[in-house]
N, C-alpha and C positions, 0 to 999 in steps of 0.2 A: 074742462073741468074750473068748477070755482066754489069757490066755499060760502054756505048758505048759513050756517049759524056755528058761534063757540060757545059751549058750556063747561061748569067747573062746580062736579058734583062731589060736597065735603063729605066721609063718611067717617065715623069713630073708627078708630084703632084705638079697643081696651086693653087690661093682662100686663100691658108691657111691664116687664123686669127691672129693678133696681139697677142700673145702667150708669156707668160713666168711664171717659176717656179721656179728661184732661179738663184744664180750669172753660175752655170755652163754652163745653156741653154742660160741665156742671153731673151732677148726681139726678137724674130725674125718671119717674116711673109712673106706671096709673095708665093715662090716658093718652091720646096726642089725636089730631085728627089727617087725616088725608084728602086730597082731592083728585080725583077721576078727572082729565081733562079730554075732552071731547071734542075733534073741529071736523064739522060733516061737508058735505061736499054733495050738489045737484047730483052725482051720476051715483047718489048711494052706499058712497065709499068712506069712512070715517076712519079716524088718526085716534090713538090713543096715548097719553103719558101720565105717569102720576106726579105729582106736585105736594112736597112736605116729607116728614122724619118722624123718628119716633119724639126728639125732643124742642123741633122746629116745625108745628103743624101747616096744613095746607091753606087753612083761612086765618093765616098771618100775610101771604102773600097774593092769594087767588082774588079778594077785590082789585088787586093793581092790574092782576091781567085781564080780565073783564073790563076796568074803564079804559086804561091804556094802550094794549095790544090788541084786542078783539077788532076795534076799529082797524088797524093796518090787515088784517087779514081777512075781513068781509068782502067778499066777491070777487078775491085775488084766485089765480091758480097756483093750488097748492104743490104744483108741481118747481113754479118758479124760487125753491128753496133755498138760492146765494141772493135774490133778490130780496124777498122777504126778510133772510135774515139781518142782510143788513137795515132796513126799513127798523127791523125789531130792535136793534143794538141803540140805533137814533133817539130810543126811548127809553134806556136805561137808567138814566138820570132820573126817571119817573116812574120807575118800577124797579125790579129786581134780575140779577143775573137766574133766579130759578126759576122765574116766569120765562122768560127768554128762551131755556133749556127746555124748559117743557115744551114751548110751540112749536124749537126744534124738531125734539124727537116725532111729536105726534104730525110731524109735516112730512120726516123720512120714512116713518109707518102707513101714511097716505101713500106715499110716490112706493113702498116697497108692495104694499096691494096691489094696487093698480099695475105693475110689473109683472104680478104673481110668481115674487122673488124675497127672499130674506135680505134685510138692510146689508148685512155685510156682503151678497153678492153684486147687490148696488156700489158700494163699496170699492169691490175685488178684492173677492176673499182669497190670504194667503195660507191659511190655516181652519183644520174643522174641529180642534182639541184644545185647550190649554190647561196646565196645572194650577192647580188651587195652592192658594196659603190661606191661613188661619191668623188673624188679626185680634188681640184679646181687649177684651175692656178692663180695665184698672182693677186688681186683684188685690186679696187681703194680703197675701205674703208672697217672697220668695218660692216657696213650695209649693205654691198653689202655681203659680207661672211653671215652676217644671213640669205641675203633674200634666197640668194643660197641652204643653210643648210635646210632651213623650204621646199624649193620646192621640195629635195630631201627625207626629210621626210617625204611628202605628198604624193610622189609616193611611200612608203612602202621598200623605200632602206634601208639598214641593217642601213650602218653608214656616216658621212662624215669625210673628212679629209682635214683639212686645208693645204697648202703651201702658208706662211705667207709672207709679204712682207720686214720686216726685216727694223729697227733694234728693238732690242727682247725688248725694253719696247714697242712697236708699235703693235708686237707680241700679248705680254699679252692683249691687249685692243679687237687684233680682236676674241682668243679665249674664252675670256669675251662677250662679243656680240654675240657671236654665240652660248656658250650653255646658256645665257637669252633667246634668241629666241628658240632653242626648247626644253627646260626645259629640268631635271634633268635627267629624263630616257634614251633618246636617244644618243646612242653611236658618239661619235667626237673624230679626232684626231689629231694629229700635228704633220707634218715634216717640221723639219724645213730645211731639205737639205742642214746639213755642216755647219751651217751660226754662230753656236758662239764659242768663248771661254767658257773654262769651267765657270770661274763664273757666266757670262750669263746666260748657260744652267744650272745651278745650280738654278738660280733664277726662269727660267720658268718652270722651273719641279715642282717648285715646285709653282709656280701658277698653272700649269695645275693640281697635286694635287688635293686642293683646290674646285678645277673645278670639278673634279671627268671625268677627260680627260681616255679613251680607252686605250691610248697609246702614247708613248712619240717616234718620228723618226728621227733618224737620226741627232739631234742637234751638232754631233764636228763633226772634220776632220774624214775620211772614215777610217783612220787606226790611229787613236790613239786610240789604246785600252789602253793604259795605263791610261788616262785619262775617255775615259768609266767606266773602273775599278772602280776609285775615287766618279763617280755623280754614278754609281750605289747604294754605301755604302752612298752616300746623299738623296736618294728619295728612295719612294714605289710604284708610278708610274712603273709599264713594259716600258723597253726600250728596242729600235728595231734596230739593226744596221746590219752591211752585206750586203745591197744595194750593194753598192761599195766597194771594188776596179772591174773593170771586170778583175775576176780569174776565174779558178775553183776550186774545192774540197776543196784542201790541202790548200786556203784561209780562212776558215773556222778555223780552227783548233785551231789559238792560241786564237779566239772570246770564243770557247766553252772553253779551257783549263782554263783562266783567269777568267770563266765567267762575261763578258764583254760583254752580252745581254743579255735579257730575250727572243729574235726570233730569228731565221735566216729567210735569205730572197732571192731573186733573182728572173730571168727571163730567158729566153731562149738567149740574145742577148748578157746580161751582165755576164752571166755564162756558155755559149759554150753550150745550148742546153737542151732539152728534158733528155738526159742522167745525164748530173750534175746535172739538176733538182731535180731528181727521189733519187739521190745519196745521197745529201744533205739532200731530205725529209725525208727519212731515219733515216741517221744520227741525224739531228733534234731529229725524233723521239725517240732514243737512249738513250735520253738527258730527254724523254717528254716535249722536246719542242716544239712548230708552228715552221713551215716553209709559212710562209705567199710570196704568190706572186704577183711579181712585174708588174703592166703596161710593156708590153712586147715594145712599140715604135713604133709597125703599127699593122693592125689589123692580120696577120697571126701569127705573132708572139704572139698575146694575145689568138688566136684558141690554138696555139701550150701550151699555159700557163692552159688554161681553160682545156686542156686534162690531164694534171698533177695534177689538182687541183681535176678531176673526180676521181683519181685513187689514192687521199691521204685524210686520219685520219684527219692527226695534222695540217689543215688548215681551215679558218673560209669564207675567203670571195673572189671574184675578186673583182678586183680594175677597175673601170671605169674614164682614166685619161679625164678631160675636158676642152676643148672645144671637141665636137665632130670634127669640121672644121680642127682641128690638128692631132687627132689621129685614125679618118679610114677613111682609103681608100683603092682601089682595091678590091671588094671584093662584090660581089651582091649583098648580102643579109649579114650584120654585125650582130656579139653578141647584143643581144638586151634582156634588162631585161622586163620580164612581169609586169603586176599592182601586184601581190605581191611582186616586187623587186628580183627576180629568173631569172639566168640565167641557159641556159640548157645543156647537156651533146650534143655534137654532134652525132649523128647517121651513117652517112654514113663512107664508109670505110678510112681508112686512116684519113688525117684532119679532111676532112668532110664538108671543104667549100667549093662553089663554086666561085672561083677568076675568076674576069672582065674582061677575055680576049679581050674580045668588047675595053673596054676603052683603056688595056695597050698597045693592039694593034694602036689607036688612039693617044693614048701619048707618041709613043717610041722615045727616045732619039737614044738608040744605041744596042747596042749587042754585048757582051762579048766572046770571046770563045777559 
């Protein structure tokens, strides 16, 4: 089997609701562009992936993928995933981790289709379902967070995670309101999205401890290993880091060696695909740490992440980033939690998701090849 073509179809994503998660996203709304990556083979099997998100369009990365990564893939056997993964990473300085991740996902899609199995079967399935948790956008008031948390608790979702408004004093008020609303036993988390200085992070962390929060995510700058070590010495609540920077497996080493985080974290877009995620998860397992899969930025990335989750023991949840209108697009049927709050393993070969090709054709902007 050989790769005979690589194309990226850019299609419009309209009617995105006003949304913000932190300073790094700002407030976005309106329109974006997603790229449908297609890797074709001489045996008629094609692999797909999505590139881009509601706030970072696929058109920003797409030309680099075609210019720098397509030549590496052409003529190669797509089943040589590890060799191709290493070759793609050697171009990371001239393209982006997001493009490496998209290519890796599409290659896994080909392999699953060729084997007639969903990707998680190739990875080694551990489970067939996992609990979902709701991950908020920035809301207008503590009461708004409390009401949303109660809603997802009523749906039997496993937990509710806050993206707070900042500054830190306001964030504590939000956390207090949510805990009071959902009661003492429901799982709640805070994702501060790298917003605090060390003294603020200590104050918020101590408040979260008193409120019995489940984890404390990304309070400090994404590369501030030094202060994460100090922070962990001040707190007993589990601290989660390593979602950023966008980088490969070796970026985790200082965090593990210096005991700067209690979890490892990542997704296909930020870490370069399913291949890097599985390596990271097993690295975490060797230290008896959990590897919690981050929301992937688009619908097909989330499907890829779900396959990884189904192949892992050391992860607990599937993250659903809210609102749906800024996160779900381009599939005929997106991932949905059932009445008990579970999402289920895909059962069809490859990614196993039905791409909405009619929508893509209708919304097509350009084809890069």
